[in-house]
ChimeraX commands (.cxc) that place a marker at each C-alpha (Angstrom):
marker #1 position -3.43,-13.98,3.52 radius 0.5
marker #1 position -0.91,-12.32,5.81 radius 0.5
marker #1 position -1.38,-8.85,7.31 radius 0.5
marker #1 position 1.51,-6.44,6.81 radius 0.5
marker #1 position 2.44,-4.08,9.64 radius 0.5
marker #1 position 1.32,-0.47,10.09 radius 0.5
marker #1 position 3.35,2.26,11.78 radius 0.5
marker #1 position 2.46,5.12,14.11 radius 0.5
marker #1 position 2.80,8.29,12.01 radius 0.5
marker #1 position 3.10,7.42,8.31 radius 0.5
marker #1 position 0.56,9.44,6.29 radius 0.5
marker #1 position -0.57,6.31,4.42 radius 0.5
marker #1 position -0.45,3.53,7.05 radius 0.5
marker #1 position 0.03,5.39,10.34 radius 0.5
marker #1 position -2.59,4.43,12.92 radius 0.5
marker #1 position -1.85,7.47,15.12 radius 0.5
marker #1 position -1.78,10.02,12.29 radius 0.5
marker #1 position -5.08,11.92,12.68 radius 0.5
marker #1 position -4.89,13.25,9.10 radius 0.5
marker #1 position -3.63,9.94,7.69 radius 0.5
marker #1 position -5.40,7.48,5.45 radius 0.5
marker #1 position -4.99,4.46,7.80 radius 0.5
marker #1 position -4.54,1.93,4.97 radius 0.5
marker #1 position -4.45,-1.78,5.90 radius 0.5
marker #1 position -2.13,-3.96,3.81 radius 0.5
marker #1 position -2.22,-7.71,3.17 radius 0.5
marker #1 position -0.02,-10.14,1.26 radius 0.5
marker #1 position -1.96,-12.22,-1.25 radius 0.5
marker #1 position -1.64,-13.37,-4.84 radius 0.5
marker #1 position -3.42,-12.93,-8.14 radius 0.5
marker #1 position -5.49,-15.67,-9.79 radius 0.5
marker #1 position -2.33,-16.50,-11.76 radius 0.5
marker #1 position -0.31,-16.97,-8.55 radius 0.5
marker #1 position 1.71,-13.73,-8.71 radius 0.5
marker #1 position 2.46,-12.31,-5.22 radius 0.5
marker #1 position 0.51,-9.10,-4.65 radius 0.5
marker #1 position -0.29,-6.50,-1.99 radius 0.5
marker #1 position -3.96,-5.89,-1.28 radius 0.5
marker #1 position -4.91,-2.69,0.57 radius 0.5
marker #1 position -8.19,-1.41,2.07 radius 0.5
marker #1 position -9.08,2.12,3.20 radius 0.5
marker #1 position -11.83,4.71,3.26 radius 0.5
marker #1 position -11.06,8.28,2.21 radius 0.5
marker #1 position -12.18,10.92,4.73 radius 0.5
marker #1 position -13.01,14.65,4.34 radius 0.5
marker #1 position -9.37,15.60,5.12 radius 0.5
marker #1 position -8.32,13.64,2.00 radius 0.5
marker #1 position -10.57,15.70,-0.30 radius 0.5
marker #1 position -9.49,17.44,-3.49 radius 0.5
marker #1 position -12.72,18.44,-5.21 radius 0.5
marker #1 position -15.91,18.12,-3.16 radius 0.5
marker #1 position -16.65,14.47,-2.46 radius 0.5
marker #1 position -13.52,13.32,-4.36 radius 0.5
marker #1 position -10.14,12.13,-3.10 radius 0.5
marker #1 position -7.19,14.40,-3.80 radius 0.5
marker #1 position -5.02,12.97,-6.58 radius 0.5
marker #1 position -1.91,13.24,-4.40 radius 0.5
marker #1 position -3.52,11.04,-1.74 radius 0.5
marker #1 position -4.46,8.45,-4.38 radius 0.5
marker #1 position -0.87,8.60,-5.61 radius 0.5
marker #1 position 0.53,8.08,-2.11 radius 0.5
marker #1 position -1.69,5.06,-1.54 radius 0.5
marker #1 position -0.66,3.40,-4.80 radius 0.5
marker #1 position 3.00,4.30,-4.24 radius 0.5
marker #1 position 3.05,2.57,-0.86 radius 0.5
marker #1 position 0.96,-0.39,-2.07 radius 0.5
marker #1 position 3.37,-1.09,-4.95 radius 0.5
marker #1 position 6.45,-0.31,-2.84 radius 0.5
marker #1 position 5.39,-2.81,-0.16 radius 0.5
marker #1 position 5.37,-5.65,-2.69 radius 0.5
marker #1 position 9.11,-6.04,-2.08 radius 0.5
marker #1 position 8.26,-6.96,1.55 radius 0.5
marker #1 position 6.17,-10.01,0.63 radius 0.5
marker #1 position 7.65,-12.93,2.53 radius 0.5
marker #1 position 10.57,-10.78,3.77 radius 0.5
marker #1 position 9.79,-11.20,7.48 radius 0.5
marker #1 position 9.25,-14.57,9.20 radius 0.5
marker #1 position 5.61,-15.72,8.92 radius 0.5
marker #1 position 5.57,-16.81,12.58 radius 0.5
marker #1 position 6.41,-13.27,13.81 radius 0.5
marker #1 position 3.64,-10.80,12.84 radius 0.5
marker #1 position 5.63,-7.87,14.26 radius 0.5
marker #1 position 8.88,-8.63,12.44 radius 0.5
marker #1 position 10.45,-5.79,10.49 radius 0.5
marker #1 position 10.86,-5.98,6.76 radius 0.5
marker #1 position 14.52,-6.12,5.84 radius 0.5
marker #1 position 14.14,-4.54,2.40 radius 0.5
marker #1 position 12.15,-1.40,1.64 radius 0.5
marker #1 position 11.06,0.07,-1.70 radius 0.5
marker #1 position 12.14,3.70,-2.16 radius 0.5
marker #1 position 10.47,5.43,-5.12 radius 0.5
marker #1 position 12.71,6.47,-8.00 radius 0.5
marker #1 position 10.05,7.17,-10.63 radius 0.5
marker #1 position 6.26,7.04,-10.54 radius 0.5
marker #1 position 3.53,7.48,-13.16 radius 0.5
marker #1 position -0.24,7.67,-12.62 radius 0.5
marker #1 position -3.23,7.52,-14.89 radius 0.5
marker #1 position -6.60,8.71,-13.60 radius 0.5
marker #1 position -9.49,6.81,-15.21 radius 0.5
marker #1 position -12.37,8.17,-13.12 radius 0.5
marker #1 position -12.93,10.15,-9.90 radius 0.5
marker #1 position -12.15,8.47,-6.58 radius 0.5
marker #1 position -15.02,8.88,-4.10 radius 0.5
marker #1 position -14.68,9.62,-0.40 radius 0.5
marker #1 position -16.59,7.88,2.37 radius 0.5
marker #1 position -16.64,4.39,0.84 radius 0.5
marker #1 position -14.20,1.53,1.23 radius 0.5
marker #1 position -11.67,1.47,-1.58 radius 0.5
marker #1 position -9.23,-1.25,-2.59 radius 0.5
marker #1 position -5.70,-0.96,-3.98 radius 0.5
marker #1 position -3.56,-3.70,-5.47 radius 0.5
marker #1 position 0.18,-3.64,-6.22 radius 0.5
marker #1 position 2.75,-6.10,-7.52 radius 0.5
marker #1 position 6.30,-6.38,-8.82 radius 0.5
marker #1 position 6.48,-6.84,-12.59 radius 0.5
marker #1 position 10.28,-6.76,-13.02 radius 0.5
marker #1 position 13.02,-7.24,-10.47 radius 0.5
marker #1 position 16.78,-6.82,-10.49 radius 0.5
marker #1 position 19.29,-7.00,-7.66 radius 0.5
marker #1 position 18.90,-3.39,-6.42 radius 0.5
marker #1 position 15.82,-2.12,-8.29 radius 0.5
marker #1 position 12.30,-3.33,-9.00 radius 0.5
marker #1 position 9.43,-2.12,-11.16 radius 0.5
marker #1 position 5.84,-2.44,-10.05 radius 0.5
marker #1 position 2.32,-1.59,-11.03 radius 0.5
marker #1 position -0.98,-1.24,-9.26 radius 0.5
marker #1 position -4.57,-0.09,-9.37 radius 0.5
marker #1 position -7.06,1.65,-7.12 radius 0.5
marker #1 position -10.68,0.44,-7.20 radius 0.5
marker #1 position -13.91,2.02,-5.89 radius 0.5
marker #1 position -16.77,-0.30,-4.82 radius 0.5
marker #1 position -18.00,-0.73,-8.41 radius 0.5
marker #1 position -14.80,-2.69,-9.18 radius 0.5
marker #1 position -13.75,-0.55,-12.15 radius 0.5
marker #1 position -10.20,0.86,-12.13 radius 0.5
marker #1 position -10.21,4.47,-10.96 radius 0.5
marker #1 position -6.43,5.01,-10.95 radius 0.5
marker #1 position -3.56,2.93,-12.33 radius 0.5
marker #1 position 0.14,3.40,-11.62 radius 0.5
marker #1 position 3.62,2.20,-12.54 radius 0.5
marker #1 position 6.79,2.84,-10.61 radius 0.5
marker #1 position 10.48,2.09,-10.30 radius 0.5
marker #1 position 11.85,1.54,-6.80 radius 0.5
marker #1 position 15.27,1.17,-5.22 radius 0.5
marker #1 position 15.69,-1.66,-2.71 radius 0.5
marker #1 position 17.09,-0.25,0.53 radius 0.5
marker #1 position 17.48,-1.27,4.15 radius 0.5
marker #1 position 15.71,0.83,6.79 radius 0.5
marker #1 position 19.00,1.93,8.36 radius 0.5
marker #1 position 20.10,3.29,4.95 radius 0.5
marker #1 position 16.86,5.31,4.72 radius 0.5
marker #1 position 16.64,6.72,8.26 radius 0.5
marker #1 position 18.63,6.78,11.48 radius 0.5
marker #1 position 15.47,6.39,13.60 radius 0.5
marker #1 position 15.22,3.43,15.97 radius 0.5
marker #1 position 12.76,1.04,14.26 radius 0.5
marker #1 position 10.92,0.52,17.57 radius 0.5
marker #1 position 9.93,4.21,17.45 radius 0.5
marker #1 position 8.01,3.55,14.23 radius 0.5
marker #1 position 5.45,1.41,16.03 radius 0.5
marker #1 position 5.74,-1.17,13.24 radius 0.5
marker #1 position 3.08,-3.77,14.13 radius 0.5
marker #1 position 0.64,-6.06,12.33 radius 0.5
marker #1 position -2.64,-4.87,13.79 radius 0.5
marker #1 position -5.79,-6.99,13.64 radius 0.5
marker #1 position -8.68,-6.13,11.38 radius 0.5
marker #1 position -9.75,-7.21,7.95 radius 0.5
marker #1 position -12.72,-5.83,6.10 radius 0.5
marker #1 position -13.73,-5.59,2.49 radius 0.5
marker #1 position -12.22,-8.89,1.45 radius 0.5
marker #1 position -14.15,-10.41,-1.45 radius 0.5
marker #1 position -14.60,-14.16,-1.15 radius 0.5
marker #1 position -12.41,-14.97,-4.13 radius 0.5
marker #1 position -9.80,-12.35,-3.22 radius 0.5
marker #1 position -10.69,-10.07,-6.13 radius 0.5
marker #1 position -13.19,-7.33,-6.70 radius 0.5
marker link #1:1,2 radius 0.2
marker link #1:2,3 radius 0.2
marker link #1:3,4 radius 0.2
marker link #1:4,5 radius 0.2
marker link #1:5,6 radius 0.2
marker link #1:6,7 radius 0.2
marker link #1:7,8 radius 0.2
marker link #1:8,9 radius 0.2
marker link #1:9,10 radius 0.2
marker link #1:10,11 radius 0.2
marker link #1:11,12 radius 0.2
marker link #1:12,13 radius 0.2
marker link #1:13,14 radius 0.2
marker link #1:14,15 radius 0.2
marker link #1:15,16 radius 0.2
marker link #1:16,17 radius 0.2
marker link #1:17,18 radius 0.2
marker link #1:18,19 radius 0.2
marker link #1:19,20 radius 0.2
marker link #1:20,21 radius 0.2
marker link #1:21,22 radius 0.2
marker link #1:22,23 radius 0.2
marker link #1:23,24 radius 0.2
marker link #1:24,25 radius 0.2
marker link #1:25,26 radius 0.2
marker link #1:26,27 radius 0.2
marker link #1:27,28 radius 0.2
marker link #1:28,29 radius 0.2
marker link #1:29,30 radius 0.2
marker link #1:30,31 radius 0.2
marker link #1:31,32 radius 0.2
marker link #1:32,33 radius 0.2
marker link #1:33,34 radius 0.2
marker link #1:34,35 radius 0.2
marker link #1:35,36 radius 0.2
marker link #1:36,37 radius 0.2
marker link #1:37,38 radius 0.2
marker link #1:38,39 radius 0.2
marker link #1:39,40 radius 0.2
marker link #1:40,41 radius 0.2
marker link #1:41,42 radius 0.2
marker link #1:42,43 radius 0.2
marker link #1:43,44 radius 0.2
marker link #1:44,45 radius 0.2
marker link #1:45,46 radius 0.2
marker link #1:46,47 radius 0.2
marker link #1:47,48 radius 0.2
marker link #1:48,49 radius 0.2
marker link #1:49,50 radius 0.2
marker link #1:50,51 radius 0.2
marker link #1:51,52 radius 0.2
marker link #1:52,53 radius 0.2
marker link #1:53,54 radius 0.2
marker link #1:54,55 radius 0.2
marker link #1:55,56 radius 0.2
marker link #1:56,57 radius 0.2
marker link #1:57,58 radius 0.2
marker link #1:58,59 radius 0.2
marker link #1:59,60 radius 0.2
marker link #1:60,61 radius 0.2
marker link #1:61,62 radius 0.2
marker link #1:62,63 radius 0.2
marker link #1:63,64 radius 0.2
marker link #1:64,65 radius 0.2
marker link #1:65,66 radius 0.2
marker link #1:66,67 radius 0.2
marker link #1:67,68 radius 0.2
marker link #1:68,69 radius 0.2
marker link #1:69,70 radius 0.2
marker link #1:70,71 radius 0.2
marker link #1:71,72 radius 0.2
marker link #1:72,73 radius 0.2
marker link #1:73,74 radius 0.2
marker link #1:74,75 radius 0.2
marker link #1:75,76 radius 0.2
marker link #1:76,77 radius 0.2
marker link #1:77,78 radius 0.2
marker link #1:78,79 radius 0.2
marker link #1:79,80 radius 0.2
marker link #1:80,81 radius 0.2
marker link #1:81,82 radius 0.2
marker link #1:82,83 radius 0.2
marker link #1:83,84 radius 0.2
marker link #1:84,85 radius 0.2
marker link #1:85,86 radius 0.2
marker link #1:86,87 radius 0.2
marker link #1:87,88 radius 0.2
marker link #1:88,89 radius 0.2
marker link #1:89,90 radius 0.2
marker link #1:90,91 radius 0.2
marker link #1:91,92 radius 0.2
marker link #1:92,93 radius 0.2
marker link #1:93,94 radius 0.2
marker link #1:94,95 radius 0.2
marker link #1:95,96 radius 0.2
marker link #1:96,97 radius 0.2
marker link #1:97,98 radius 0.2
marker link #1:98,99 radius 0.2
marker link #1:99,100 radius 0.2
marker link #1:100,101 radius 0.2
marker link #1:101,102 radius 0.2
marker link #1:102,103 radius 0.2
marker link #1:103,104 radius 0.2
marker link #1:104,105 radius 0.2
marker link #1:105,106 radius 0.2
marker link #1:106,107 radius 0.2
marker link #1:107,108 radius 0.2
marker link #1:108,109 radius 0.2
marker link #1:109,110 radius 0.2
marker link #1:110,111 radius 0.2
marker link #1:111,112 radius 0.2
marker link #1:112,113 radius 0.2
marker link #1:113,114 radius 0.2
marker link #1:114,115 radius 0.2
marker link #1:115,116 radius 0.2
marker link #1:116,117 radius 0.2
marker link #1:117,118 radius 0.2
marker link #1:118,119 radius 0.2
marker link #1:119,120 radius 0.2
marker link #1:120,121 radius 0.2
marker link #1:121,122 radius 0.2
marker link #1:122,123 radius 0.2
marker link #1:123,124 radius 0.2
marker link #1:124,125 radius 0.2
marker link #1:125,126 radius 0.2
marker link #1:126,127 radius 0.2
marker link #1:127,128 radius 0.2
marker link #1:128,129 radius 0.2
marker link #1:129,130 radius 0.2
marker link #1:130,131 radius 0.2
marker link #1:131,132 radius 0.2
marker link #1:132,133 radius 0.2
marker link #1:133,134 radius 0.2
marker link #1:134,135 radius 0.2
marker link #1:135,136 radius 0.2
marker link #1:136,137 radius 0.2
marker link #1:137,138 radius 0.2
marker link #1:138,139 radius 0.2
marker link #1:139,140 radius 0.2
marker link #1:140,141 radius 0.2
marker link #1:141,142 radius 0.2
marker link #1:142,143 radius 0.2
marker link #1:143,144 radius 0.2
marker link #1:144,145 radius 0.2
marker link #1:145,146 radius 0.2
marker link #1:146,147 radius 0.2
marker link #1:147,148 radius 0.2
marker link #1:148,149 radius 0.2
marker link #1:149,150 radius 0.2
marker link #1:150,151 radius 0.2
marker link #1:151,152 radius 0.2
marker link #1:152,153 radius 0.2
marker link #1:153,154 radius 0.2
marker link #1:154,155 radius 0.2
marker link #1:155,156 radius 0.2
marker link #1:156,157 radius 0.2
marker link #1:157,158 radius 0.2
marker link #1:158,159 radius 0.2
marker link #1:159,160 radius 0.2
marker link #1:160,161 radius 0.2
marker link #1:161,162 radius 0.2
marker link #1:162,163 radius 0.2
marker link #1:163,164 radius 0.2
marker link #1:164,165 radius 0.2
marker link #1:165,166 radius 0.2
marker link #1:166,167 radius 0.2
marker link #1:167,168 radius 0.2
marker link #1:168,169 radius 0.2
marker link #1:169,170 radius 0.2
marker link #1:170,171 radius 0.2
marker link #1:171,172 radius 0.2
marker link #1:172,173 radius 0.2
marker link #1:173,174 radius 0.2
marker link #1:174,175 radius 0.2
marker link #1:175,176 radius 0.2
view
C-alpha cells in the first residue's frame, strides 16, 4: 500500500489548513484486484452540519477527492514518495446518495475507484464508511484528466505536496 501525498492548504488533504479535514490517502486494490484509493480521517466540530453530524458538503468533498485521486494511482514513480502526480482529476459532474448520518469524532474511511476511463475523461465511484462498516454515503462522478499547469499557474513546490508518514485505521484484510 502506497501513501499518496498531502498538500499544505487544501481543505480536504491540507496538513496546515486549521479548518481542513486532514484526510490521508493510500493506493490499494479491492479483493478483485481493481486499483482503489483508501482514505482515513476523523471529522471535527468545525466540519459539523447538524449537531454531532458531518456537514453533507464536507462528506461530498472527501468523496470527490478520494474518487478524483484514483487517476493518480501509479502515476508517480514508486521510488520517489514526494513525486508529483502528472494527471489530475477535475470534477465535471458529481452525484451523492446519503444512506445514513455521518458521525463526527470517530475515524471514518472512504474508498474510491475508476469504473470507466477514456483518453481525457474518467468516471469513478466511491463510498464513505463509519466504524460500523455500513455505507453512509455513496457517490459517482465524471472527471476531466488535466495536468497541474493547466489547472493552476502556482509553482507546485508551493503546494507542499509530500507523502507524510502515518497510517491508522487499516483493517488487516484491507477492507472494513
